[in-house]
C-alpha positions as CSV (number, residue, x, y, z in Angstrom):
1,M,112.4,117.3,100.6
2,K,111.3,115.6,97.5
3,N,107.4,116.7,97.9
4,Q,108.9,120.7,98.6
5,W,110.5,120.2,95.1
6,R,107.0,118.7,94.1
7,I,105.5,121.9,95.3
8,I,107.6,124.5,94.2
9,I,107.4,122.2,90.3
10,G,103.4,122.9,90.7
11,L,103.3,126.6,91.5
12,V,105.2,127.1,88.8
13,L,103.6,125.3,86.6
14,T,100.7,126.7,87.9
15,L,102.3,130.0,87.1
16,M,102.9,129.5,83.6
17,I,99.5,128.4,82.7
18,V,98.2,131.9,84.4
19,I,100.2,134.2,82.7
20,F,99.7,131.8,79.2
21,A,95.9,132.5,79.7
22,V,95.8,136.2,80.8
23,L,98.3,136.7,77.6
24,N,95.4,134.7,76.2
25,N,92.1,136.6,75.9
26,M,90.3,136.8,73.2
27,N,86.9,134.8,72.1
28,V,86.9,131.5,71.0
29,P,84.4,128.9,69.7
30,V,84.5,126.0,71.5
31,N,82.6,122.8,70.0
32,F,81.8,120.0,72.3
33,G,80.3,118.1,68.5
34,F,77.1,118.2,69.7
35,S,76.8,121.8,70.7
36,Q,79.0,125.2,70.8
37,F,80.0,127.9,72.0
38,S,82.1,131.5,72.8
39,A,83.9,132.1,75.7
40,P,87.3,134.0,76.5
41,L,89.9,131.9,75.6
42,I,91.6,133.0,79.5
43,I,87.9,130.3,81.2
44,V,88.5,127.5,78.4
45,I,92.3,127.8,79.0
46,I,92.3,127.7,82.9
47,G,88.8,125.3,82.5
48,S,90.8,122.5,80.9
49,A,93.4,122.3,83.6
50,F,90.9,122.1,86.6
51,L,89.7,119.4,84.5
52,G,92.6,118.0,84.0
53,A,93.5,118.0,87.2
54,V,90.2,116.6,88.3
55,V,91.0,113.3,86.1
56,V,94.7,113.3,88.0
57,A,93.3,113.5,91.8
58,L,91.2,110.8,90.4
59,V,93.2,108.4,89.2
60,A,95.9,108.9,91.9
61,T,93.1,108.9,94.2
62,G,92.2,105.5,92.9
63,T,95.2,103.9,92.7
64,M,96.4,105.2,95.8
65,W,93.7,102.9,97.0
66,Q,94.1,100.4,95.4
67,Q,97.6,99.8,96.9
68,R,96.0,100.9,100.1
69,R,93.6,98.0,100.1
70,E,97.3,95.7,99.0
71,I,99.4,96.9,101.8
72,K,96.3,95.9,104.7
73,Q,95.8,92.2,103.0
74,L,100.2,91.9,103.2
75,N,100.2,93.1,106.2
76,Q,97.4,90.6,107.2
77,Q,99.2,87.5,105.3
78,I,102.4,88.3,107.7
79,N,101.0,88.3,110.2
80,S,99.2,85.4,109.4
81,L,102.5,84.0,108.5
82,T,104.3,84.9,111.6
83,K,101.9,84.2,114.1
84,D,102.2,80.2,112.2
85,I,106.1,80.1,112.2
86,D,106.1,81.5,116.2
87,K,103.8,78.3,116.6
88,K,105.6,76.7,114.0
89,V,109.0,77.2,116.7
90,A,107.3,77.0,120.0
91,D,106.1,73.0,118.8
92,K,109.2,72.7,117.5
93,K,111.0,73.5,120.6
94,E,108.8,71.1,123.2
95,E,109.7,68.5,121.2
96,L,113.6,69.0,121.1
97,E,113.4,69.8,125.3
98,R,111.3,66.7,125.4
99,E,114.2,64.4,123.3
100,Y,116.5,66.5,125.5
101,N,115.0,65.1,128.5
102,N,114.9,61.8,127.3
103,K,118.6,61.7,126.2
104,L,119.2,63.0,129.8
105,A,117.5,60.6,131.3
106,E,119.6,57.3,129.6
107,F,122.3,58.6,129.9
108,K,121.7,59.1,134.0
109,A,120.2,55.8,133.9
110,A,123.4,54.4,131.9
111,Q,125.6,56.2,134.1
112,T,124.2,54.8,137.9
113,V,126.8,52.7,139.3
114,Y,125.1,49.1,140.0
115,P,127.1,47.4,143.4
116,T,129.3,44.5,142.0
117,E,129.6,40.9,144.1
118,E,132.6,42.3,145.6
119,K,131.6,45.5,147.1
120,I,127.9,43.8,148.1
121,K,130.3,41.5,150.1
122,E,132.2,43.8,150.8
123,I,129.2,46.1,152.7
124,D,127.9,42.7,154.2
125,S,131.1,41.9,156.2
126,E,131.3,45.4,157.2
127,G,127.4,45.3,158.8
């Protein structure tokens, strides 16, 4: 929708320039500082508008290329940082699993019931 409005506004401005140029069709002198010539005003207006459009397109294209390059660099940085975070998470997970397994083993060892002397005598008397 936003681009449609841009196109419509661009067409309206172009139409205004064309109408203005057609209404002003007399010969005018054009001075470049080092040379001078005479041309119909319509050609001067349309030529100036065309040159302005070319300048705007070049500036916009340069800005777009710069932004694309920056976006590419930032995406590479994001991917690098994501890989780094994933590696750190995996390392921390392994560390926590080892710590958990060690504590579990300690807990199981502490919970093992060793036979008391009474239990040993009882087992001996039965056998």
